[in-house]
Each structure stands twice: as C-alpha cells, then as structure tokens.
C-alpha positions in Angstrom: 92.6 84.3 67.9 93.6 80.9 69.2 96.2 79.2 71.3 99.4 81.0 72.0 101.8 78.3 73.3 104.5 79.5 75.7 106.9 76.6 76.3 109.0 75.8 79.3 109.8 72.9 81.5 106.8 70.7 82.2 105.2 70.9 85.7 104.6 67.8 87.8 100.9 68.1 88.8 97.5 68.3 87.1 97.1 71.0 84.6 94.7 73.8 85.6 92.4 75.8 83.4 91.5 79.2 84.8 89.0 81.6 83.3 89.2 85.3 84.0 92.9 84.8 84.7 94.2 88.3 83.6 93.4 90.1 86.9 91.9 89.8 90.4 91.2 86.5 92.0 91.8 84.6 88.8 95.3 86.0 88.4 96.2 85.3 92.1 94.9 81.7 91.7 97.2 81.3 88.6 100.1 82.4 90.7 99.3 80.0 93.5 98.8 77.0 91.2 102.1 77.9 89.4 103.9 78.1 92.8 102.7 74.6 93.5 104.0 73.4 90.1 100.8 73.0 88.2 100.9 73.6 84.5 98.3 76.3 83.4 95.9 77.2 80.7 94.9 80.8 81.2 91.7 82.2 79.6 90.6 85.9 79.4 89.7 88.5 76.9 92.9 90.6 77.1 95.5 88.7 75.1 98.4 91.1 75.8 97.7 91.0 79.5 97.5 87.2 79.5 100.8 86.8 77.7 102.4 89.2 80.2 101.1 87.1 83.1 102.2 83.9 81.4 105.8 85.2 80.9 106.0 86.2 84.5 104.8 82.8 85.8 107.2 80.9 83.6 110.1 83.0 84.8 109.2 82.7 88.5 108.0 79.1 88.7 109.3 77.2 85.6 105.8 75.7 84.7 104.2 75.4 81.3 101.6 78.1 80.6 99.3 78.2 77.6 97.0 81.2 77.0 93.7 81.2 75.1 92.2 84.7 74.5 88.5 84.3 74.6 85.4 86.4 75.3 83.0 84.2 77.3 80.1 86.4 76.5 80.2 84.7 73.1 78.1 81.5 73.4 80.5 79.5 71.2 83.6 80.3 73.4 83.4 77.4 75.8 83.3 74.8 73.0 86.2 76.5 71.2 88.3 76.6 74.4 87.7 72.9 75.0 88.7 72.0 71.4 91.9 74.1 71.6 92.8 72.4 74.9 92.3 69.0 73.3 94.5 70.1 70.4 97.3 70.9 72.8 97.1 67.3 74.2 96.8 68.6 77.7 95.3 66.6 80.5 93.3 69.1 82.5 92.7 67.9 86.0 91.4 71.1 87.5 88.9 73.6 86.1 88.5 77.0 87.7 85.4 78.9 86.5 86.4 82.3 87.8 85.3 84.7 85.0 82.4 87.0 85.8 81.2 90.6 86.0 78.4 92.6 87.5 76.0 95.4 86.3 74.7 98.0 88.7 71.6 100.1 88.4 67.8 99.8 88.2 66.9 96.8 86.1 64.8 98.7 83.6 67.6 101.2 83.0 70.4 98.7 82.3 71.1 97.8 78.6 69.5 94.3 78.3 72.3 93.2 76.0 74.7 93.8 78.9 72.5 91.8 81.3 72.3 89.0 78.8 76.0 89.0 78.5 76.3 88.8 82.3 74.1 85.6 82.2 76.3 84.2 79.4 79.5 84.8 81.3 78.4 84.1 84.9 76.0 81.3 84.3 76.1 79.7 80.8 79.8 79.7 80.3 80.4 78.1 83.7 77.7 75.5 83.0 79.1 74.7 79.5 82.7 74.5 80.5 81.9 72.3 83.5 79.9 69.9 81.3 82.7 69.7 78.7 85.5 69.1 81.2 83.5 66.8 83.4 83.3 64.5 80.4 87.1 64.5 80.3 87.4 64.0 84.0 85.3 60.9 83.8 87.6 59.5 81.2 90.7 60.1 83.3 89.1 58.8 86.6 88.6 62.1 88.4 89.2 65.8 88.6 88.3 69.0 90.4 86.1 72.0 89.7 86.3 75.3 91.5 83.4 77.6 90.7 83.7 81.2 91.9 80.5 82.7 93.3 80.0 85.3 96.0 78.4 85.9 99.4 75.8 87.8 97.4 74.5 84.3 96.4 72.7 84.1 99.7 70.6 87.3 99.3 68.4 89.2 96.8 70.3 92.2 95.4 68.2 95.2 94.4 70.1 97.4 92.0 72.3 94.4 91.1 69.5 91.8 90.9 70.8 89.9 87.9 74.3 89.6 89.3 73.1 88.4 92.7 70.9 85.8 90.9 73.7 84.6 88.8 75.9 84.0 91.9 73.0 82.1 93.5 72.9 79.9 90.5 76.6 79.2 90.8 76.3 78.0 94.4 73.2 75.8 93.7 74.8 74.2 90.6 78.1 73.5 92.4 76.5 71.9 95.4 74.2 69.8 93.3 77.0 68.6 91.0 79.1 67.8 94.0 76.6 65.3 95.2 76.0 63.9 91.7 79.7 63.4 90.9 81.5 62.6 94.1 81.3 58.8 93.6 82.9 59.3 90.2 86.0 60.9 91.7 85.1 64.4 90.7 85.2 67.1 93.4 83.2 70.3 92.9 83.8 73.2 95.3 82.4 76.7 95.3 84.2 79.9 96.4 82.1 82.6 97.9 84.2 85.7 98.7 82.9 89.0 99.9 84.1 92.4 98.9 87.6 92.0 97.5 90.1 94.4 96.2 89.9 93.8 92.5 88.9 95.7 89.3 85.3 94.4 89.8 83.9 97.7 91.1 85.1 99.7 88.2 83.8 97.3 85.6 80.4 97.2 87.3 80.4 101.0 87.5 79.8 100.8 91.2 82.9 102.7 92.6 80.5 105.1 94.3 78.3 102.4 95.9 78.2 101.6 99.6 79.9 98.4 98.8 82.9 100.1 97.1 86.1 98.6 98.3 87.5 102.0 99.1 84.7 102.6 101.6 85.0 99.5 103.7 87.6 98.6 106.2 89.1 95.1 106.5 88.5 94.2 102.9 90.4 91.1 101.8 92.9 91.2 98.9 92.6 89.0 95.9 95.7 87.2 97.0 94.2 86.4 100.4 91.0 85.1 98.8 92.9 83.0 96.3 95.0 81.4 99.1 91.9 80.4 101.0 90.4 79.1 97.7 93.4 77.0 96.9 93.4 75.5 100.4 89.7 74.8 100.3 89.9 73.2 96.9 92.8 70.9 97.9 90.9 69.9 101.0 87.8 69.2 98.9 85.7 71.7 100.9 82.2 72.1 99.5 81.6 75.8 100.3 84.6 78.0 100.7 83.9 81.4 102.4 87.1 83.2 103.1 87.2 85.7 106.1 85.4 85.9 109.4 83.2 88.8 108.2 82.1 86.9 105.2 81.3 83.8 107.2 79.1 86.0 109.4 77.3 87.5 106.4 76.5 84.0 105.1 75.3 83.0 108.6 73.1 86.1 109.0 71.6 85.5 105.6 70.1 82.3 106.9 68.5 84.2 109.8 67.2 87.3 108.1 64.1 87.0 106.0 64.9 87.3 102.3 62.8 90.5 102.2 64.9 92.1 104.9 68.1 90.9 103.3 67.0 92.5 100.0 66.4 95.8 101.7 69.8 95.8 103.3 71.4 94.9 100.0 69.6 97.8 98.3 71.1 100.2 100.8 74.6 98.9 100.3 74.3 99.0 96.5 73.0 102.6 96.4 75.4 105.2 95.1 76.8 107.5 97.8 
C-alpha cells in the first residue's frame, strides 16, 4: 500500500484531501472540488475504486489526483497518510474529514471490536488528521477543514448510541476548533446532513430501519448534500445543515428534552 500517483495538468487552487472519497458524499465532494479546479488527494480503503474515481476526474476536469489507499480504523493510518502527502510535496489547503460508518443494534449485542473501530474512524482519525494538517496550515498562513457530522449529533440515538455520540463529538470539536483557530487564518466548518442516499444504510446493516432511505420521501442525494457543503465551506459557514427538513430537525432538537429526543430516535432506528 502507498501512494499511487496519477499525473495530469496541475490545477490552480488549494489541493484538497478527502477521506472516504470512494463513494457517497465524499465522492460527490471530490467531483465538485475537481470541477472547481482543485487538485485532489483521495483516501479510502478500496484502492481499485479510488483509482477508477481518479481516472474519471482527471479525464473530466484535467486536475491532478493522487490516491492513498488507507483503512482509518487502523490507528497508525493518519500519520502514514500525512507522511505520504508530505512526500508528494503537496501543499494541502483543505482537509475534508468525511470517512465514517455506523453500527446498528442493541449496544450489548454489537461486537465491541466493531464499536471501537467506529470510534477510531469517526472520532480518532478525524482528530488526528486535523491535528496533523493544522500544523501545516499554520506554516502556510491558513487553511480550511470540513468535518462531516450528521443531524444525529443533536440527539441521543438508542440502537445506534455509539454512532450518534461520535457525531456529537464531531460537532463539538469542530465548533471549538473554529473559535481557537480563526485568528490564525484557519476556517473549521462542520457539515450535518440528514438521511442521504448513500451506501451508509447497507454498511450499518440498517436497510430495514425506520430511517432507511428507501422508506422516506424527500431524501437528499449525496450530490445535493455535497453542493451545499462546498458552498458552506467556501462561505466559511460554521454549521452547514443542508435541506429544510434537516434544519427543522436541528431546531426541534433544541426544543425537545433529550429524553424525548432519544425515544423518538429509538423508534426511527428500530427494524421494520
């Protein structure tokens, strides 16, 4: 494993590193950044898929794309990614911490190894990569971070308790870092989408839940979410919540007691 350099004409804007870039919101963000002539470093587990994505983006947008196959559930992955980016001589100006997954089920019945892997990917990897690249941003006089969280960050989540908690961490960390770093020219934004048409439901084994994308009308596509995310990041918006329904969910979460919000979440997360 390592860097697989795919060369083409150099882009004209800050290079962007995106984790979880092989599908879903991460893939759509890669397309949007490429469309706007940003060079890319794409990170995900699926090397073949990453290379296919890179080839397509190069043909369509004539930007430089590097791919780094990496499993962020491994604690050493962020450090290795950062070292390989430095070896490329790339000046990363935007970090997108998009990688993440969920587990569904009663807490005591889920394999603890899988729950710990979730924390490593959704929490620890985001923290570690942010720390590494913030150091680089300070050296270059600024940069941007987009952390991908969820509307679930604002509520307890019975039957997905660890996942909801990991997303709450992402929001809290992002908003805290934003205040710490803004005078240093570093912008930190957090994206909180709701239910989105991606592979998430299958990987979380929740295709039969009340939240399943196939059971809800008006679900946003990954492309729609990514467009809103890009716009919000470029506008330096602290909290990016795409879609009217999702904005309503966040607003209501501030009105309902956490106990009531938890009960409603449990009903949605139950298998149908």
